[in-house]
N, C-alpha and C positions, 0 to 999 in steps of 0.2 A: 753270623753272630751279630755283625754290625747292624744288619737290617732288623733283626729281632730287638736289639737294644734301642735302635731309633724308634721302632714302633712302640716300645714300652715308654720311652720318654714322651713321645707324642700323646699317647693315651693318658699318661700321668699328668701332663700339662693341661690337657683338656679337662680332666677331673678337677684340677685345682682352679682352673679359670672360671668354671661355671659358678661356684659359690662366691668367688671374688667379684664377678660381674654383678651378681645379685646384691651383695653388700654395697657396692659402689652406687648402684641405682637407688637403694634405700637411703643411703647417707646423703646423696645429692638431693633427694626429695626433701629430707629433713632440713638441709641447709638452705635451699633456694625457694621452697614454698613459703607462702604467707603463714603466719602462726597457725599451727595445726591444732585440732582438737586434742586435748590431753590423752583421750582414749586411743586415738589414732596414732599418736606419737609413741605410746606404750606398746601398741601392736607392732609398729615398725621396729622398735628397739628389740622386741621379743624375736622378730624374724631375723634381725641381724645376729642376735645371740645364737639362734638355731644354726645359721649358716656358719658361724665361727666354730660351733661344735662339730659341724659336718667337715669343715676344713681340718680340724684337729684329728678327726677320725681317719680321713684320707691320708694325712701325713703319717699317722701311727702305722697304718697298713703298709704304706710305702717303705717305711723304715724297717718293718718286720720282713718284708720281701727282700730288701737289700741285705739284711742280716742273714737270711736263709741262703741267698745266692752266694754270698761271700764265704759261707761256711762258718760265720762268726756266731751263729745262734747256738748257744750251749744249753743243754738240758740240765736243770738243777734237780736231780733225782732225789726223791725222798719216799719213805713208806707212808701210805695213807689209805683210807677206806674210799674206794671208788664209788660205792653205793651212797655214802654220805655226800660226796661231791655232787653226784647226779641230783640228789634230793635238794641240795643247796641251790644249784642252778635253777631247778624248777621253781623253788620258793621265791627266788629273786625275780623271776619273770612272771610270776602269778599276777602282780598288779597290771602289767601290760596286757596280759590275756583278758583280765576282767574289763579293762578299759575298752578293749576291742570287741567285747561280747563273745569271747571264745572260751570254751571249756578246756582247761589244761589239766591233764591227769598224768599220774606216774605209777608204774608198777615195778618195784625193785624186788626181784625174786631171790637174790642171793647177796650175802655179805661178802664183799670181795676186797682183799687187800692187794695193792699194787705198788711197785716201785717205779715212779715216773716223775715227770715235771708237773706238779699239781696245778700251778697257775696256767700253764699252757694247755693242759687238757681241759681245764675249766673254760678257757677261751674257746676251745673246740665245741664242747657241749653247749655252752651258752649261745654261741653264734648260730648253731644249727637249730636250736629250739627257737631262738629269736626270729630267724628266717621263717620257720614254720608258722609262727604266730602272725608275722607281717603279711604272709602270702595266703592266709586263710581268711575267707569272708566271714563277716559277723554271723554268729550262731553256729559256726563250725567248731571243730575240736582238734586238739593236738594231744597225742599220747606218747609218753616217754617210757620205754621199757628197758630194763637192764637185767641181765642174767649171766651166769657163768656157763661156758660151754667148753668142757675139758680144760685145756690150759689157756683159754682165751676168755676175755670179758666181751660181751656183745651188748652194745647200746643201740636201740632202734628208736628213732624219732619219726612218728607217723602223723600226718595231718590230713584233713579233708579239704585241702586248699585247691588252688587253681590248676595245679599239676604242671608238668613239664613235657612238652612235645618230645617224642622219641628221638627225633633228629638232633635235639638240643642236649639230650642227656649225656652224650659222650663229651660235650664241651663244658659242662656245668662247672667243672673245677679249673677251667682255663682262666688265666688272668684277664680281668676287665670284661669277661663274657657275661652278658645279661640276656636272659630270654625275652623279657619285656622291658625295654629301656625306659618307657614312660612310667611304668609301675615301679621300676627300680629307683628312678629319680624321686618319685613320690614317697617311697619308704626310706630314702637316704642311702640306698645301695650303690656301691661303686664297682661291683664285679670283682672285688679283691678278696672278700671275706672267705669264700669257699676255697679259693686257691691257697690261702694261708692255712686254713683248716686242714686241707689235704697234706700240705707240707709238714705240719706239726705231727699229724698222725703217722706219716711215713718216717719221721725222725724217731718215733717210738716203735718202728717196725710193725706198725699196724696197717689196716686198710679201711677205706671208706668208700661206700658205693651208694647208688640211688636207684630206686625203682619207682616209676611214676606213671600216672595215666591222666591225661588232660581232663579236667572237670571232676576228677574223683580224688585227687590228692597224691602225696608223695611219701615215700619212706626212705630215710637215710639210715644206713647201717654202718656203725663204727665197730671194728673189731680190734682189740688190743691184747698183745701177749702178756701173760701174768708171770 
């Protein structure tokens, strides 16, 4: 247990250190350089702002994991329409898809009412769609499909992205695990998002799985009891 905890602390420290180092370099450049072009100054400040957002994201993810591990994460269950929530997530991510030149489609086959933690399930669906968009090349597509299957709701998020090697698929939900570290850094990934997603789905007595082929894309399937 101590070894696992030490590894977690080491990984978390590394994730926090990277944006802090970038912020320090950018600020020192602003302080010690001769007067800079206003456009360049604005660009540097924009980069600093982005790194601060990244830090906030990492800290939020770490706090979520601590809450899960300690058993303090409580589900605030309420009745809501799962199909409406899926549509809402897709709508919110449509601008990101357009910006990246990706076609984002949804197919909601059934109206489904569920009693669950709406905000946490929204985090799950939003995160998986967001990943699909970020790891799909321009001119690709992402499709969100939701249907009822007996006493379960099934949400499938498919993309025509870079895919995940078979040997990596069993680790994709592990903490801090990233298939392509360079690409993850570029997209702001920490390797924590899918781990949190899986924990939230499990808290709802659901399952999440992935089926993927390199160069052809991935499909994440979330199943939730109704």
